[in-house]
Backbone as CSV, one residue per row, in Angstrom:
resi,resn,N_x,N_y,N_z,CA_x,CA_y,CA_z,C_x,C_y,C_z
1,MET,13.371,17.753,20.292,12.643,16.797,20.313,12.160,16.049,19.201
2,GLU,12.250,16.702,17.884,11.649,16.261,16.633,12.435,15.896,16.408
3,ASP,13.923,15.983,16.381,15.134,15.277,15.773,15.294,14.111,16.629
4,LYS,15.158,14.195,17.791,14.845,12.400,18.168,14.067,11.356,17.582
5,LYS,12.844,12.031,17.141,12.166,11.154,16.642,12.265,11.353,15.251
6,SER,13.020,12.380,15.037,13.402,11.957,13.254,14.648,10.799,13.403
7,LEU,15.601,11.237,14.013,16.253,10.155,14.451,15.906,8.729,14.498
8,ILE,14.841,8.596,15.759,14.576,7.475,15.629,13.571,6.208,14.124
9,TYR,12.892,7.334,13.762,12.271,6.880,12.316,13.000,6.663,11.347
10,ASP,14.443,7.370,11.233,15.344,7.129,10.344,16.368,5.756,10.551
11,CYS,16.566,6.030,11.668,17.124,4.502,11.825,16.313,3.114,11.990
12,ALA,14.991,3.272,12.422,14.207,2.310,12.273,13.793,1.800,10.852
13,LYS,13.728,2.863,9.942,13.470,2.623,8.383,14.411,1.990,7.898
14,GLU,15.805,2.402,8.441,16.979,1.834,7.768,17.399,-0.004,8.175
15,LEU,16.651,0.161,9.872,16.531,-1.468,9.861,15.823,-2.283,9.504
16,PHE,14.344,-2.026,9.523,13.316,-2.603,8.604,13.896,-3.069,6.835
17,SER,14.662,-1.905,6.779,14.985,-2.232,5.241,15.841,-3.353,4.681
18,ASP,16.609,-3.075,6.565,17.561,-4.576,6.317,17.617,-5.921,6.821
19,LYS,16.943,-6.012,7.690,16.727,-6.523,8.707,15.111,-7.409,8.650
20,GLY,14.170,-6.563,8.223,12.453,-6.676,8.552,12.303,-6.597,9.404
21,PHE,10.860,-6.424,9.629,10.146,-5.968,10.698,10.290,-7.020,11.899
22,LYS,9.997,-8.109,11.762,10.310,-9.334,12.584,11.752,-9.510,13.246
23,ASP,12.597,-8.939,12.764,14.169,-9.432,13.051,14.782,-7.877,13.619
24,THR,13.728,-7.293,14.032,14.110,-5.699,14.209,13.403,-5.272,15.550
25,ASN,14.582,-4.988,16.931,13.314,-4.795,17.862,13.857,-2.964,18.158
26,VAL,12.956,-3.110,19.430,13.309,-1.708,19.841,14.380,-1.276,20.336
27,SER,15.302,-2.384,21.252,16.491,-2.102,21.029,17.292,-1.993,20.067
28,ASP,17.352,-2.534,18.781,18.157,-2.376,17.791,17.996,-1.026,17.348
29,ILE,16.813,-0.248,17.148,16.597,0.438,16.698,16.974,2.113,17.669
30,THR,16.828,1.870,19.042,17.624,2.870,20.297,19.187,2.793,20.342
31,LYS,19.391,1.457,19.701,21.012,1.371,19.831,21.594,2.489,18.679
32,LYS,20.652,1.923,17.803,21.332,2.626,16.705,21.323,3.861,16.664
33,ALA,20.355,4.334,17.001,20.302,6.187,17.557,20.702,6.304,18.455
34,GLY,21.528,6.006,19.374,22.688,5.912,20.308,21.456,7.052,21.878
35,MET,20.490,5.864,21.651,19.576,6.145,22.945,19.222,5.486,23.740
36,ALA,18.527,5.710,24.786,17.672,4.655,25.264,16.724,4.246,25.089
37,VAL,16.392,3.050,25.465,14.897,2.307,24.983,13.621,2.885,25.785
38,GLY,14.186,3.810,26.836,12.734,4.832,27.379,12.588,5.790,26.508
39,THR,13.647,6.169,25.813,13.424,7.615,24.935,12.397,7.242,23.563
40,PHE,12.607,5.611,23.086,11.724,5.303,21.900,10.510,5.768,22.276
41,TYR,9.891,5.012,23.679,8.466,5.389,24.286,7.770,7.005,24.584
42,ASN,8.720,7.564,24.354,8.228,9.006,24.390,7.921,9.148,23.129
43,TYR,8.041,9.006,21.850,7.554,9.192,20.655,6.780,8.068,19.881
44,TYR,7.020,7.018,20.094,5.952,6.001,19.972,5.626,4.662,20.641
45,SER,4.188,4.257,20.529,3.538,3.674,21.904,4.106,1.977,21.403
46,SER,5.086,1.693,19.878,5.528,0.217,19.904,6.067,0.128,18.568
47,LYS,6.744,-0.635,18.658,7.056,-1.000,17.234,6.772,-1.379,15.947
48,GLU,4.918,-1.514,16.426,4.172,-1.689,15.157,3.859,-0.459,14.443
49,LYS,3.572,0.783,15.630,2.828,2.255,15.168,4.119,2.402,14.607
50,LEU,5.247,2.589,14.827,6.331,2.939,13.803,6.583,2.280,12.697
51,PHE,6.530,1.263,12.923,6.022,0.549,11.624,5.527,0.976,10.403
52,MET,4.054,1.139,10.767,3.152,1.782,10.192,3.186,2.546,9.609
53,GLU,3.456,3.455,10.475,3.861,5.065,10.193,5.003,5.170,9.173
54,ILE,6.089,4.159,9.007,7.039,4.403,7.725,6.597,3.715,6.687
55,PHE,5.719,2.467,6.635,4.989,1.640,5.552,4.082,2.597,4.795
56,LEU,3.195,3.610,5.348,2.165,4.310,4.850,2.927,5.480,4.570
57,ALA,4.079,6.237,4.985,4.559,7.353,4.324,5.239,6.508,2.843
58,GLU,5.796,5.011,2.823,6.861,4.285,1.922,5.483,4.044,0.819
59,ASN,4.905,3.876,1.111,3.436,3.239,0.459,2.623,5.063,-0.253
60,ALA,2.566,5.855,0.180,2.283,7.070,-0.292,3.414,7.813,-1.259
61,LYS,4.259,7.398,-1.232,5.669,7.614,-1.924,5.457,7.108,-2.966
62,LEU,5.351,5.753,-2.756,5.060,4.782,-4.131,3.702,5.226,-4.908
63,LYS,2.854,5.520,-4.110,1.574,5.630,-4.922,1.905,6.971,-5.593
64,GLN,2.469,8.075,-5.439,2.127,9.276,-6.178,3.283,8.868,-7.090
65,GLU,4.666,8.100,-6.892,5.658,8.161,-8.200,4.792,6.633,-9.382
66,CYS,3.767,6.231,-8.721,2.839,5.617,-10.031,1.982,6.529,-10.535
67,MET,1.516,7.208,-9.607,0.379,8.454,-10.801,0.982,9.237,-11.190
68,GLN,2.828,9.654,-10.981,3.123,10.381,-11.964,3.742,9.844,-13.202
69,SER,3.675,8.773,-13.301,4.200,7.687,-14.429,3.013,7.513,-15.410
70,LEU,1.568,7.376,-14.872,0.535,6.781,-15.654,0.420,7.866,-17.014
71,ASP,0.219,7.277,-18.036,-0.513,8.065,-19.584,-2.021,7.975,-19.161
72,LEU,-2.614,8.960,-18.515,-3.988,9.271,-18.364,-4.944,9.227,-20.152
73,SER,-3.953,9.490,-21.387,-4.803,9.414,-22.387,-4.579,7.876,-22.777
74,GLN,-4.350,7.372,-22.223,-4.574,5.969,-22.692,-5.918,5.218,-22.330
75,SER,-6.563,4.116,-22.330,-8.216,3.643,-22.396,-7.821,3.190,-20.417
76,PRO,-9.269,3.488,-20.276,-9.260,3.268,-18.454,-8.527,1.759,-18.076
77,LEU,-8.909,0.740,-18.952,-8.293,-0.620,-18.628,-6.573,-0.785,-18.722
78,THR,-6.013,0.096,-19.777,-4.705,0.202,-20.007,-4.068,0.863,-18.959
79,VAL,-4.627,1.813,-18.153,-4.037,2.888,-17.319,-4.456,1.669,-15.922
80,VAL,-5.058,1.427,-15.800,-5.252,0.581,-14.511,-4.661,-0.646,-14.724
81,ARG,-4.458,-1.213,-15.839,-3.206,-2.531,-15.746,-1.361,-1.791,-15.319
82,GLN,-1.213,-0.640,-16.337,-0.188,0.325,-15.752,-0.080,0.452,-14.137
83,MET,-1.264,0.767,-13.418,-1.103,1.312,-12.537,-1.072,-0.073,-11.511
84,MET,-1.365,-0.931,-11.693,-1.455,-2.057,-10.932,0.374,-3.020,-11.294
85,MET,1.229,-2.700,-12.398,1.865,-3.252,-12.733,3.029,-2.316,-11.928
86,LEU,3.104,-0.900,-11.714,3.895,0.034,-11.197,3.707,-0.463,-10.095
87,ASN,2.136,-0.625,-9.357,2.517,-0.519,-8.076,2.708,-1.987,-7.133
88,MET,3.049,-2.922,-8.371,3.132,-4.206,-7.794,4.609,-4.711,-7.925
89,GLU,5.255,-3.355,-8.749,6.925,-3.672,-8.978,7.487,-2.583,-7.959
90,GLY,6.611,-1.817,-7.627,7.287,-0.855,-6.286,7.479,-1.569,-4.951
91,MET,6.183,-2.585,-4.802,5.992,-3.158,-3.573,7.023,-3.862,-3.806
92,THR,7.232,-5.075,-4.249,8.307,-6.013,-4.393,9.953,-5.316,-4.224
93,ALA,9.794,-4.243,-4.867,11.452,-3.721,-4.792,11.695,-2.868,-3.116
94,ASN,10.820,-2.999,-2.495,10.832,-2.149,-1.680,10.654,-3.162,-0.345
95,PRO,11.853,-3.127,0.339,11.952,-4.119,1.422,10.668,-3.577,2.379
96,ILE,10.338,-2.662,2.665,9.196,-2.187,3.819,8.272,-2.311,3.353
97,LEU,7.941,-1.879,1.872,6.445,-2.334,1.627,6.357,-3.804,1.296
98,LYS,7.301,-4.479,1.099,7.701,-6.313,0.752,7.084,-6.852,1.839
99,GLU,6.835,-5.970,2.887,6.077,-6.684,4.269,4.365,-7.184,3.967
100,TRP,4.130,-6.163,3.527,2.549,-6.830,3.041,2.101,-7.403,2.587
101,TYR,3.224,-8.686,2.029,3.112,-9.592,1.982,3.226,-10.640,2.340
102,ASN,3.575,-10.757,3.787,4.001,-11.353,4.708,2.818,-11.153,5.722
103,LYS,1.318,-11.704,5.210,0.737,-11.626,6.245,0.166,-11.987,7.294
104,SER,1.430,-12.752,7.990,1.458,-13.806,9.607,2.054,-12.110,10.183
105,VAL,3.029,-11.369,9.482,3.578,-10.514,10.209,2.728,-8.916,9.964
106,PHE,2.607,-8.721,8.695,1.592,-7.647,8.547,0.231,-7.728,9.084
107,GLY,-0.523,-8.592,8.560,-1.944,-8.405,9.059,-1.841,-8.375,10.545
108,LYS,-0.959,-8.863,11.995,-1.067,-8.335,12.897,-0.920,-6.890,13.339
109,ILE,0.000,-6.492,12.639,0.628,-5.060,12.708,-0.624,-4.350,12.025
110,GLU,-1.259,-4.477,11.144,-2.458,-3.678,10.604,-3.698,-3.553,11.265
111,GLN,-3.888,-4.886,12.121,-4.684,-5.306,13.279,-4.565,-4.322,13.977
112,LEU,-3.247,-4.348,15.019,-3.403,-3.323,16.413,-3.147,-1.991,15.388
113,PHE,-3.020,-1.171,14.376,-2.992,0.116,14.093,-3.899,0.622,13.862
114,ARG,-4.799,-0.640,13.294,-6.684,0.001,13.162,-7.283,0.027,14.507
115,GLU,-7.064,-0.670,15.073,-7.587,-0.638,16.518,-6.997,0.251,17.137
116,GLU,-6.016,1.146,17.112,-5.538,2.456,17.865,-5.755,3.174,16.737
117,ASN,-6.007,3.036,15.849,-6.090,4.709,15.110,-7.532,4.324,13.959
118,GLY,-8.140,3.840,14.015,-9.647,3.547,13.401,-9.361,3.251,11.718
119,THR,-10.660,2.881,11.759,-10.252,1.933,10.032,-9.827,2.790,9.201
120,GLN,-10.303,4.363,9.064,-9.926,4.736,7.793,-8.257,5.331,7.648
121,SER,-7.791,4.999,9.093,-6.263,5.353,8.913,-5.069,4.508,8.359
122,VAL,-5.688,3.647,7.797,-4.633,2.427,6.995,-5.622,2.644,5.406
123,ASP,-5.209,3.838,4.703,-5.876,3.781,3.380,-4.497,3.193,2.277
124,PHE,-4.876,2.596,1.841,-4.009,1.850,0.783,-4.918,2.182,-0.499
125,LEU,-5.707,3.070,-0.837,-6.502,3.533,-1.799,-5.578,4.435,-2.277
126,TYR,-5.780,5.083,-3.610,-4.852,5.785,-4.201,-6.151,7.234,-4.144
127,ASP,-5.923,8.320,-3.599,-6.374,9.313,-3.691,-6.577,10.016,-4.487
128,SER,-5.298,9.945,-5.615,-5.461,10.787,-7.226,-6.141,10.455,-7.516
129,PHE,-6.076,8.634,-7.753,-7.052,7.708,-8.889,-8.607,7.941,-8.685
130,LEU,-8.769,8.175,-7.393,-10.478,8.572,-7.177,-11.047,9.354,-8.203
131,GLU,-10.194,10.557,-7.976,-10.443,11.975,-9.019,-10.266,11.554,-10.743
132,ILE,-9.759,10.299,-10.910,-9.367,9.537,-12.326,-10.823,9.415,-12.601
133,VAL,-11.051,8.291,-11.394,-12.214,7.243,-12.043,-13.617,8.138,-11.870
134,LYS,-13.828,9.315,-11.465,-14.932,10.444,-11.498,-14.582,11.011,-12.744
135,GLN,-13.411,10.991,-13.273,-13.397,11.923,-14.592,-13.745,11.094,-15.322
136,TRP,-13.261,9.775,-15.569,-13.807,8.845,-16.403,-15.035,8.554,-16.245
137,GLN,-16.123,8.644,-15.148,-17.269,8.861,-15.397,-17.981,9.553,-15.816
138,ALA,-17.429,10.714,-15.734,-18.124,12.234,-16.570,-18.102,12.076,-17.698
139,GLU,-16.989,11.226,-18.464,-16.542,11.323,-19.509,-17.742,10.159,-19.833
140,GLY,-18.133,9.450,-19.620,-18.782,8.167,-20.098,-18.224,6.949,-20.562
141,LYS,-16.789,7.121,-19.821,-15.789,6.410,-19.800,-15.739,4.988,-18.716
142,MET,-16.247,5.163,-18.094,-16.464,4.558,-16.838,-18.028,4.316,-16.520
143,ARG,-19.022,3.193,-16.067,-20.271,3.347,-15.361,-20.652,4.250,-14.117
144,SER,-21.412,5.327,-14.508,-21.642,6.394,-13.229,-22.670,5.932,-12.485
145,ASP,-23.214,4.682,-12.854,-24.312,4.414,-12.027,-23.399,3.337,-10.552
146,ILE,-22.551,3.044,-10.529,-21.828,2.451,-9.356,-20.893,3.432,-9.049
147,ASP,-21.083,3.932,-7.613,-20.383,5.208,-7.050,-19.033,4.738,-7.203
148,SER,-18.390,5.826,-7.175,-16.855,6.229,-7.610,-15.940,5.366,-6.378
149,LYS,-16.556,5.338,-4.890,-15.663,4.868,-3.996,-15.784,3.403,-4.263
150,MET,-17.254,2.989,-4.094,-16.840,2.007,-4.991,-16.274,0.690,-5.592
151,ILE,-16.181,1.892,-6.864,-15.153,1.478,-7.865,-13.591,1.117,-7.186
152,MET,-13.819,2.247,-6.363,-12.028,1.797,-5.677,-11.839,1.198,-4.940
153,MET,-13.500,0.244,-4.419,-13.232,-0.484,-3.374,-12.818,-1.862,-4.305
154,VAL,-13.498,-2.190,-5.439,-13.085,-3.120,-6.474,-11.753,-3.459,-7.040
155,PHE,-11.326,-2.034,-7.133,-9.577,-2.150,-7.396,-8.767,-2.450,-5.987
156,THR,-9.177,-2.116,-4.540,-8.733,-2.574,-3.488,-8.766,-3.901,-3.565
157,ALA,-9.604,-4.596,-3.958,-9.923,-6.311,-3.683,-9.215,-7.045,-4.969
158,ILE,-9.030,-6.285,-5.989,-8.020,-7.267,-7.154,-6.701,-6.709,-6.170
159,ILE,-6.333,-5.777,-5.785,-4.753,-5.325,-5.079,-4.781,-6.894,-3.783
160,ASN,-5.988,-6.962,-3.069,-5.818,-7.626,-2.124,-5.472,-9.453,-2.352
161,VAL,-5.984,-9.293,-3.893,-5.968,-10.947,-4.251,-4.204,-11.231,-4.163
162,GLU,-3.565,-10.318,-4.224,-2.193,-11.212,-4.489,-1.404,-11.407,-3.065
163,THR,-2.369,-10.681,-2.092,-1.681,-11.045,-0.809,-2.058,-12.766,-0.477
164,HIS,-3.188,-13.555,-1.570,-3.441,-14.833,-1.685,-2.889,-15.385,-2.425
165,LYS,-1.665,-14.934,-3.149,-1.014,-15.921,-4.499,-0.518,-17.042,-4.048
166,GLU,-0.216,-17.603,-2.690,0.765,-19.209,-2.565,-1.020,-19.969,-2.214
167,GLU,-1.764,-19.186,-1.900,-3.243,-20.276,-1.788,-3.724,-20.541,-3.060
168,ILE,-4.288,-19.102,-3.973,-4.271,-19.577,-5.439,-3.407,-20.563,-6.311
169,GLY,-1.962,-20.004,-5.988,-1.237,-20.820,-6.870,-0.232,-19.699,-7.246
170,PRO,0.882,-20.294,-7.019,1.884,-18.218,-7.601,2.257,-18.728,-9.318
171,GLU,2.048,-19.950,-9.493,2.218,-20.503,-11.294,1.005,-19.590,-12.181
172,TYR,0.184,-19.068,-11.280,-1.185,-18.655,-11.916,-0.834,-16.885,-11.988
173,PHE,0.153,-16.330,-11.155,0.148,-14.801,-11.521,1.484,-14.568,-11.907
174,PRO,1.384,-13.409,-12.963,0.431,-12.346,-12.790,-0.980,-12.172,-13.185
175,GLN,-0.793,-13.579,-14.556,-1.996,-13.946,-15.111,-3.228,-13.581,-14.657
176,LEU,-3.607,-14.601,-14.015,-4.797,-14.080,-12.999,-5.469,-12.500,-12.504
177,LEU,-4.419,-12.420,-12.157,-4.542,-10.574,-11.998,-4.911,-10.096,-12.985
178,ASP,-3.989,-9.852,-14.333,-4.416,-9.575,-15.542,-5.835,-9.999,-16.205
179,HIS,-6.317,-11.143,-16.245,-7.568,-11.565,-16.529,-8.676,-10.881,-15.857
180,MET,-8.267,-10.698,-14.296,-9.351,-9.935,-13.229,-9.361,-8.707,-13.559
181,THR,-8.583,-8.402,-13.855,-8.067,-6.682,-14.204,-9.042,-6.637,-15.251
182,GLU,-8.594,-7.088,-16.369,-9.674,-6.873,-17.507,-11.152,-7.493,-17.952
183,LEU,-11.526,-8.362,-17.263,-12.643,-8.803,-17.081,-13.448,-7.773,-16.186
184,ILE,-12.798,-7.244,-14.701,-13.536,-5.956,-14.054,-13.365,-4.979,-14.827
185,MET,-12.233,-4.521,-15.653,-12.439,-3.489,-16.248,-13.702,-3.290,-17.554
186,LYS,-13.712,-4.797,-17.879,-14.555,-4.376,-19.095,-15.944,-4.593,-18.380
187,GLY,-16.538,-4.861,-17.334,-17.710,-4.497,-16.491,-17.800,-3.055,-16.437
188,LEU,-16.801,-2.351,-16.059,-16.758,-1.084,-15.435,-16.950,-0.165,-16.501
189,THR,-16.527,-0.644,-17.794,-16.554,0.346,-18.870,-17.756,-0.412,-19.689
190,ASP,-18.401,-0.930,-19.838,-19.666,-1.156,-20.148,-20.742,-0.282,-19.665
191,CYS,-20.810,0.750,-20.970,-21.538,2.419,-20.295,-23.056,2.431,-21.041
192,SER,-23.299,0.977,-22.081,-24.424,0.667,-22.764,-25.708,0.667,-21.655
C-alpha cells in the first residue's frame, strides 16, 4: 500500500514541477502512476491535499538547507539577511515552492488545507531559527522583552510581503525587503 502512495506522490511531484498545480489533474497523476483514479482517493482526499503535502516537504527541505548554509557567527542582521536571500532564491528556483507566489492558486490551497488540518498545520516558520532567536536573546544580541515566537511572527510578516510584490511595485524589490529587514532588525537588536 505504501508503494502505491509513494508512487502517486512521486508522479504528482514530477507533474506539479513540470506543469504546475493548476494544469495538473488527478487523472494526469494516476495515468502517470499507471493506476485508476479511484486508487488516488484511497490515499489522498484531494489534489490540494497532496500538493500541500509535497509543498510542505519541499519547504522543510529548503529551510533545512538554508539553516545549514548560515554563518551564525555573523551579526543577527547579517544572518537574517542571509536567511531571507537563501529562502527567496530557493523558493523561486523550485517550481513547486514557486506556487507560493501565485496567490490565486496557493491562497485557495492553503485555506482548504488549514480548514481540514487546523491552523498550526501550515507552519512556514523556521523551527530551528526560533532556537537561534532564543540564543540571541540569551546573549543580549536581541531584545528579550519581546517573546521569541512573536519575533518569529515578525519574520513571517517580512516574508509575506513578498507575496504582495505586484501590489507594491516590483521595481522596489528586493530593496524594499532589505530596508524593511534592516529597520526591523535594528528595532529587535536595540537592547538598550
